C-alpha positions in Angstrom: 0.1 0.0 0.0 2.8 2.3 0.7 4.2 2.0 -2.8 0.7 3.0 -4.2 0.7 6.0 -2.3 4.1 7.2 -3.4 3.1 6.7 -6.8 0.1 8.9 -6.5 2.2 11.4 -4.8 4.8 11.2 -7.7 2.2 11.8 -10.3 0.4 14.5 -8.5 -2.4 12.4 -7.1 -3.4 11.2 -10.6 -5.6 14.2 -11.0 -4.1 15.8 -14.1 -5.1 13.0 -16.3 -8.5 12.8 -14.8 -9.0 16.6 -15.1 -7.8 16.5 -18.8 -10.2 13.7 -19.8 -12.9 15.5 -18.0 -12.1 18.8 -19.7 -12.0 17.2 -23.2 -15.5 15.6 -22.2 -16.9 18.8 -21.2 -15.7 20.7 -24.4 -16.9 17.9 -26.7 -20.3 17.8 -25.0 -20.5 21.7 -25.3 -19.7 21.6 -28.9 -22.2 19.0 -29.6 -25.1 20.8 -28.0 -24.2 24.0 -29.9 -24.2 22.0 -33.1 -27.6 20.5 -32.1 -29.0 23.6 -31.0 -27.9 25.5 -34.4 -29.2 22.6 -36.6 -32.4 22.5 -34.8 -32.9 26.2 -35.2 -32.1 25.9 -39.0 -34.7 23.1 -39.4 -37.2 24.8 -37.4 -36.9 27.9 -39.8 -36.6 26.0 -43.0 -39.6 23.7 -42.2 -41.6 26.8 -40.6 -42.3 25.1 -37.3 -44.3 25.9 -35.3 -47.8 26.4 -37.1 -46.4 27.5 -40.6 -44.8 30.7 -38.9 -43.1 32.8 -41.6 -39.5 32.5 -42.1 -38.6 36.2 -42.9 -39.7 39.5 -41.3 -38.7 43.1 -41.8 -37.4 45.7 -39.3 -37.1 49.5 -40.1 -33.4 50.4 -39.4 -32.1 53.9 -39.1 -28.7 54.4 -40.7 -26.0 56.9 -40.1 -23.0 57.5 -42.2 -19.8 57.9 -40.1 -17.5 60.5 -42.2 -14.0 61.1 -40.8 -12.8 64.6 -41.0 -9.4 65.9 -41.2 -9.1 66.8 -37.5 -9.7 63.3 -36.6 -13.3 63.9 -35.7 -16.2 62.0 -37.0 -19.3 63.7 -38.5 -22.4 61.7 -38.4 -24.8 62.1 -41.5 -28.3 60.5 -41.0 -29.7 58.4 -44.0 -33.2 57.5 -44.9 -34.5 54.8 -42.9 -34.7 51.5 -44.7 -36.5 48.1 -44.2 -34.1 45.3 -43.5 -34.9 41.6 -44.0 -34.4 39.3 -41.0 -35.2 35.6 -40.0 -37.5 34.5 -37.3 -34.7 32.3 -35.4 -32.3 32.6 -32.8 -29.1 32.4 -35.2 -28.5 34.2 -38.4 -29.4 32.2 -41.4 -29.4 32.8 -45.3 -27.3 36.0 -44.8 -29.8 37.8 -42.7 -29.7 38.7 -39.0 -32.2 37.4 -36.6 -35.3 39.5 -36.1 -34.9 39.6 -32.4 -31.3 41.0 -32.6 -32.2 43.4 -35.3 -35.2 44.9 -33.4 -32.9 45.7 -30.7 -30.2 47.5 -32.7 -32.2 49.8 -35.0 -29.6 52.3 -35.4 -26.6 51.2 -37.6 -23.5 53.2 -38.4 -21.8 52.9 -41.9 -18.3 53.9 -41.7 -16.9 55.8 -44.8 -13.3 56.0 -45.8 -10.6 55.7 -43.5 -8.3 58.7 -42.6 -4.6 58.4 -43.9 -1.9 58.5 -41.4 0.3 61.7 -41.2 3.2 59.9 -42.7 1.5 58.8 -46.1 0.4 62.5 -46.5 4.1 63.9 -46.5 5.3 64.6 -49.8 9.1 63.7 -50.4 
């Protein structure tokens, strides 16, 4: 029995290997659950479950152009509000954002042109 105890003490109590296996198992299960939730969300959207719900919706979004000025400030110019297509799901699908997210973020900033650095503006 003394020999077994010294072996456990030498190997750190055997906890490292057990923890490593446990962490791999938790990571695998987390990734598997995430994939299953995404697949279920996609199938729910594709098959229009429950009760033939519409796949797509529309949210009116206010857009602002962010124009950089030479004095390193930004000028915001409002654009016309425009409807944006969205999907009725948890995650983005078909290149459209989910409606629940878009309805909470109705203001979008469009950044125009970046300022050049002072080094690139100098003439040799």
